[in-house]
C-alpha positions as CSV (number, residue, x, y, z in Angstrom):
1,M,-41.2,-67.7,-40.5
2,K,-40.7,-64.0,-40.5
3,I,-37.2,-62.6,-39.9
4,L,-36.0,-59.1,-39.6
5,A,-32.4,-57.9,-40.0
6,V,-31.6,-54.3,-38.5
7,Q,-28.6,-52.7,-40.2
8,N,-28.6,-49.1,-39.1
9,R,-25.4,-47.7,-40.3
10,M,-25.4,-44.9,-42.8
11,G,-24.8,-44.9,-46.5
12,I,-25.0,-47.0,-49.5
13,G,-21.4,-48.6,-49.0
14,D,-22.3,-49.9,-45.4
15,M,-25.6,-51.3,-46.7
16,V,-23.7,-53.2,-49.6
17,I,-21.0,-54.4,-47.0
18,F,-23.6,-56.4,-45.0
19,L,-25.4,-57.9,-47.9
20,P,-23.5,-61.2,-47.7
21,F,-24.5,-61.6,-44.0
22,I,-28.1,-60.8,-44.7
23,E,-28.1,-63.4,-47.4
24,A,-26.5,-66.0,-44.9
25,I,-29.6,-65.4,-42.6
26,S,-31.9,-65.9,-45.6
27,K,-30.2,-69.2,-46.9
28,N,-30.2,-70.6,-43.4
29,F,-33.5,-70.4,-42.7
30,N,-34.8,-70.5,-46.4
31,V,-37.0,-67.4,-46.3
32,P,-36.4,-64.1,-47.6
33,V,-35.6,-61.5,-44.8
34,S,-37.0,-58.0,-44.0
35,I,-34.5,-55.3,-43.4
36,L,-34.7,-52.2,-41.3
37,V,-32.4,-49.6,-42.6
38,K,-31.9,-45.8,-42.9
39,E,-33.3,-43.9,-46.0
40,N,-29.9,-42.7,-47.0
41,S,-28.9,-46.4,-47.5
42,K,-30.7,-46.2,-50.8
43,A,-31.7,-49.7,-50.3
44,I,-35.0,-49.5,-52.2
45,Q,-33.3,-48.4,-55.1
46,F,-30.8,-51.1,-55.6
47,L,-32.2,-54.3,-53.5
48,K,-35.6,-54.9,-55.1
49,D,-34.3,-57.6,-57.2
50,N,-32.5,-59.4,-54.5
51,K,-34.7,-62.4,-53.7
52,T,-33.1,-62.9,-50.1
53,I,-34.8,-59.6,-49.2
54,N,-38.4,-59.2,-48.5
55,E,-39.7,-56.0,-46.9
56,I,-37.4,-52.8,-46.9
57,I,-38.6,-50.9,-43.9
58,I,-37.2,-47.4,-43.3
59,L,-35.7,-46.5,-40.0
60,D,-36.6,-42.5,-40.0
61,R,-33.9,-41.0,-37.9
62,G,-33.4,-37.4,-37.9
63,N,-30.5,-35.0,-38.7
64,K,-29.0,-31.8,-37.3
65,I,-31.9,-29.8,-39.0
66,S,-34.8,-31.9,-38.1
67,K,-35.9,-34.8,-36.2
68,G,-37.1,-38.1,-37.5
69,R,-40.2,-40.0,-36.7
70,H,-38.2,-42.9,-35.0
71,D,-36.0,-40.3,-32.7
72,G,-36.2,-40.3,-28.9
73,I,-38.4,-42.0,-26.5
74,I,-41.4,-41.0,-28.4
75,G,-39.9,-42.5,-31.7
76,S,-39.0,-45.6,-30.0
77,Y,-42.6,-46.3,-29.2
78,K,-43.5,-45.5,-32.8
79,L,-40.9,-47.8,-34.1
80,V,-42.3,-50.6,-31.7
81,K,-45.8,-49.8,-33.2
82,D,-44.5,-50.1,-36.8
83,L,-42.7,-53.3,-36.2
84,K,-45.5,-55.1,-34.3
85,K,-47.7,-55.1,-37.6
86,Y,-45.2,-57.6,-39.3
87,N,-45.3,-60.2,-36.5
88,F,-41.7,-60.9,-36.8
89,D,-40.5,-64.4,-35.3
90,K,-36.8,-63.7,-35.2
91,I,-34.6,-60.6,-35.4
92,F,-30.6,-60.3,-36.2
93,I,-29.4,-56.9,-34.8
94,F,-26.3,-55.9,-36.4
95,N,-25.4,-53.4,-33.7
96,S,-24.6,-53.5,-29.8
97,S,-27.5,-51.2,-29.0
98,F,-29.7,-51.9,-26.0
99,R,-32.2,-49.6,-27.5
100,F,-32.9,-51.8,-30.4
101,N,-33.0,-54.8,-27.9
102,L,-35.8,-53.1,-25.9
103,I,-37.6,-52.3,-29.2
104,A,-37.6,-56.0,-30.3
105,R,-38.8,-57.1,-26.9
106,A,-41.6,-54.5,-27.0
107,A,-42.5,-55.4,-30.6
108,G,-43.1,-58.9,-29.3
109,I,-40.3,-60.7,-31.2
110,K,-39.3,-63.6,-29.0
111,D,-36.2,-64.7,-30.9
112,I,-33.4,-62.0,-30.5
113,H,-30.0,-62.4,-31.9
114,Q,-27.7,-59.4,-31.4
115,Y,-24.0,-58.3,-31.3
116,P,-22.7,-58.2,-27.9
117,L,-24.4,-55.2,-26.0
118,F,-22.3,-52.1,-25.2
119,Q,-19.4,-53.1,-27.2
120,K,-19.7,-50.6,-30.0
121,K,-16.2,-48.8,-29.3
122,N,-13.5,-50.0,-32.1
123,Q,-15.9,-52.6,-33.5
124,H,-14.5,-53.6,-36.9
125,I,-17.4,-53.3,-39.5
126,I,-16.7,-56.6,-41.3
127,D,-15.1,-58.8,-38.6
128,A,-17.9,-58.2,-36.3
129,A,-20.7,-59.1,-38.7
130,K,-18.6,-62.4,-39.6
131,N,-18.2,-63.2,-35.9
132,F,-21.8,-62.7,-35.4
133,I,-23.1,-64.9,-37.9
134,K,-20.5,-67.5,-37.1
135,K,-21.6,-67.5,-33.5
136,E,-25.6,-67.5,-33.9
137,L,-25.7,-69.7,-37.1
138,N,-22.2,-71.7,-37.3
139,I,-21.9,-70.1,-40.9
140,R,-18.4,-68.9,-42.1
141,T,-19.5,-65.9,-44.4
142,E,-17.3,-64.7,-47.2
143,S,-17.2,-60.8,-47.8
144,E,-18.4,-60.6,-51.3
145,P,-21.7,-58.8,-51.6
146,K,-23.9,-59.4,-54.6
147,I,-26.6,-57.0,-55.9
148,L,-28.8,-58.5,-58.4
149,L,-30.6,-57.0,-61.3
150,N,-33.6,-57.9,-63.8
151,N,-31.8,-59.1,-67.1
152,K,-34.5,-57.2,-69.0
153,L,-33.3,-53.9,-67.6
154,I,-29.8,-54.8,-68.4
155,E,-30.6,-55.3,-71.9
156,N,-32.8,-52.2,-72.2
157,A,-29.8,-50.1,-70.9
158,K,-27.5,-51.8,-73.5
159,L,-29.9,-50.7,-76.3
160,E,-30.6,-47.4,-75.1
161,Y,-27.1,-46.4,-74.5
162,K,-25.8,-48.1,-77.5
163,I,-23.2,-50.0,-75.4
164,N,-21.1,-51.9,-77.9
165,N,-19.1,-55.0,-77.0
166,N,-16.5,-54.1,-79.5
167,E,-15.4,-51.2,-77.0
168,I,-14.3,-51.0,-73.2
169,N,-17.0,-49.5,-71.4
170,I,-15.9,-48.0,-68.4
171,L,-17.7,-46.4,-65.5
172,L,-16.0,-43.3,-63.9
173,G,-17.4,-42.9,-60.5
174,I,-15.9,-39.3,-60.1
175,G,-18.3,-38.1,-57.2
176,G,-18.0,-38.7,-53.8
177,S,-19.6,-37.7,-50.3
178,G,-16.7,-35.9,-48.8
179,S,-14.2,-33.3,-50.3
180,T,-11.1,-35.2,-49.1
181,K,-12.4,-38.4,-51.1
182,R,-12.8,-36.5,-54.4
183,I,-9.9,-37.2,-56.7
184,P,-9.2,-34.1,-58.8
185,A,-10.4,-33.9,-62.4
186,K,-6.9,-33.8,-63.8
187,T,-6.2,-37.3,-62.4
188,F,-9.2,-38.5,-64.3
189,I,-8.3,-36.7,-67.6
190,D,-4.7,-37.9,-67.4
191,F,-6.0,-41.5,-67.0
192,M,-8.6,-41.0,-69.8
193,N,-5.9,-39.8,-72.2
194,L,-3.6,-42.9,-71.4
195,V,-6.6,-45.2,-72.1
196,T,-7.8,-43.6,-75.3
197,E,-4.4,-43.6,-76.7
198,R,-4.4,-47.4,-76.7
199,Y,-8.2,-48.7,-76.4
200,K,-11.4,-47.9,-78.3
201,C,-13.6,-47.0,-75.2
202,K,-16.6,-45.3,-74.0
203,F,-16.9,-43.5,-70.4
204,F,-19.9,-43.3,-68.4
205,L,-19.4,-40.5,-65.7
206,A,-21.4,-41.0,-62.5
207,T,-21.5,-38.4,-60.0
208,G,-24.0,-36.3,-57.9
209,K,-25.3,-32.8,-57.8
210,D,-22.9,-31.4,-55.3
211,I,-21.2,-28.2,-56.5
212,E,-17.8,-29.6,-56.3
213,E,-18.7,-32.9,-57.8
214,Q,-20.3,-30.8,-60.8
215,K,-17.0,-28.9,-60.9
216,I,-15.1,-32.2,-61.6
217,L,-17.6,-33.4,-64.1
218,H,-17.5,-30.3,-66.1
219,E,-13.7,-29.9,-66.1
220,I,-13.6,-33.2,-67.9
221,L,-16.4,-32.4,-70.3
222,E,-14.3,-29.2,-71.2
223,T,-11.5,-31.3,-72.8
224,N,-11.7,-33.4,-76.2
225,L,-12.7,-36.4,-74.3
226,K,-16.3,-35.1,-74.0
227,E,-17.4,-36.9,-77.2
228,K,-16.5,-40.4,-75.6
229,C,-18.5,-39.5,-72.3
230,H,-22.1,-40.2,-71.1
231,V,-23.2,-38.2,-68.2
232,L,-25.3,-39.9,-65.6
233,D,-26.0,-37.3,-63.0
234,N,-29.5,-36.9,-64.0
235,L,-30.3,-40.5,-63.3
236,S,-31.3,-42.2,-60.2
237,I,-29.4,-45.0,-58.8
238,S,-32.0,-47.6,-59.9
239,E,-31.5,-46.2,-63.5
240,I,-27.8,-46.2,-63.4
241,L,-27.3,-49.9,-62.2
242,P,-28.2,-51.6,-65.4
243,I,-25.6,-49.1,-67.2
244,I,-22.9,-50.2,-64.6
245,K,-23.7,-54.0,-65.2
246,N,-23.0,-53.5,-69.0
247,C,-19.6,-52.0,-68.1
248,N,-16.3,-54.0,-68.5
249,I,-14.5,-52.1,-65.7
250,S,-15.2,-49.4,-63.1
251,I,-12.8,-46.7,-61.9
252,C,-14.3,-44.9,-58.6
253,N,-13.5,-42.7,-55.9
254,D,-14.3,-44.4,-52.6
255,S,-18.0,-43.5,-52.8
256,S,-21.3,-45.3,-53.4
257,F,-20.6,-46.2,-57.1
258,G,-17.4,-48.1,-56.0
259,H,-19.3,-50.3,-53.8
260,L,-22.4,-50.7,-56.1
261,S,-20.3,-51.6,-59.2
262,S,-18.2,-54.4,-57.3
263,G,-21.4,-55.7,-55.8
264,L,-22.7,-56.1,-59.4
265,G,-19.9,-58.3,-60.0
266,I,-17.8,-55.4,-61.9
267,K,-14.1,-55.3,-61.5
268,T,-13.7,-52.0,-59.8
269,V,-10.5,-50.1,-59.2
270,V,-11.1,-47.8,-56.1
271,L,-9.3,-44.9,-55.6
272,M,-8.5,-44.7,-51.8
273,A,-7.6,-41.2,-50.7
274,D,-8.8,-40.7,-47.1
275,T,-10.6,-43.8,-45.9
276,P,-9.5,-47.0,-44.1
277,L,-8.2,-49.3,-46.9
278,L,-10.8,-52.2,-46.1
279,Y,-13.5,-49.9,-47.5
280,G,-12.0,-50.5,-51.0
281,S,-10.6,-54.0,-50.5
282,Y,-13.3,-56.0,-48.8
283,N,-14.7,-57.4,-52.1
284,P,-12.4,-59.6,-54.3
285,K,-13.7,-57.4,-57.4
286,M,-12.0,-54.4,-55.8
287,Y,-8.6,-53.2,-56.7
288,P,-7.5,-50.3,-54.4
289,I,-5.1,-47.5,-55.5
290,I,-3.5,-45.6,-52.6
291,P,-1.7,-42.5,-52.6
292,D,2.0,-42.2,-53.8
293,G,4.3,-42.2,-50.7
294,E,1.7,-44.3,-48.5
295,I,1.9,-48.1,-47.5
296,T,-1.9,-47.9,-46.5
297,V,-4.7,-45.4,-46.0
298,E,-6.7,-44.1,-43.3
299,H,-9.0,-41.3,-42.2
300,D,-7.0,-38.1,-42.5
301,T,-4.4,-39.6,-45.0
302,L,-5.6,-36.6,-47.2
303,G,-4.1,-38.3,-50.2
304,K,-6.4,-37.2,-53.0
305,D,-3.8,-35.3,-54.9
306,R,-1.4,-38.1,-54.9
307,I,-3.3,-40.7,-56.7
308,N,-1.2,-41.5,-59.7
309,P,-3.0,-41.9,-62.9
310,N,-0.2,-44.1,-64.3
311,K,-1.0,-46.7,-61.6
312,I,-4.4,-46.6,-62.3
313,F,-3.8,-47.2,-66.0
314,E,-1.3,-50.1,-65.1
315,Q,-4.0,-51.7,-63.1
316,F,-6.5,-51.1,-65.7
317,K,-4.5,-53.0,-68.3
318,K,-4.1,-55.9,-65.9
319,I,-7.8,-56.2,-65.7
320,V,-8.8,-55.6,-69.2
321,D,-5.9,-57.2,-71.4
């Protein structure tokens, strides 16, 4: 039996969130599931060792600058052609798009399971997936994504980066896809100073190449904390994952590294400044910190300057002590 799951949301975080539901399909039919995902999900980089996933097929959708291969009517025909060659028996579509329903039919997939059509508005990302799997397979699914890694990669990273079990190894996810999510360098520096006063530790700094992210990185490296830091911005996600797996704890902005580290089973303190709280609390390995003065966090909370380093440190102590 050949099964395809369609997860067409953008980004690493959403890809991680859907892993338990894809795993549930795989376990129910006792076969690995192929997935159709966007390239910016980075699924190829962090799911190659997940045994419940077979083929990773890229949905080539464009952006404001250029069109993708699967955009528009012609793109739909091309996607049909691409899917036909796999001869899928079943498809699970994690969206309400009539377009994907038609594409599945045209690709010759006879057994189609999909969210209710035309009901995308105000759709809860996790509850909709839970209800879908319960309705279609009668399975109750917990929201605890798991990213698997080859043990040899983990051991090699431990040796290469001289990761010592006598130290507390801390991932700092200081990057972020949006400016309102990026916590200022000073907050991280104040937290790091609190930690180093009490604990013997090493910091692994994960960020992207965006100019503003690099400013935060260099501001941290300009302090006397530099000698305790390892910078990871020149590594790919697949290279960073084994390093994260060797860490005792992660402290991350609401960014890909928060989703990845919690998915790897690392207890992750998520600094929630400007995104709905569920994105930092859907996994039991996540411990959200919200801005001072707030009782929750949503889009436009704009709280990055009100994340309290003392609160981060208090949560850190609860986890590591």
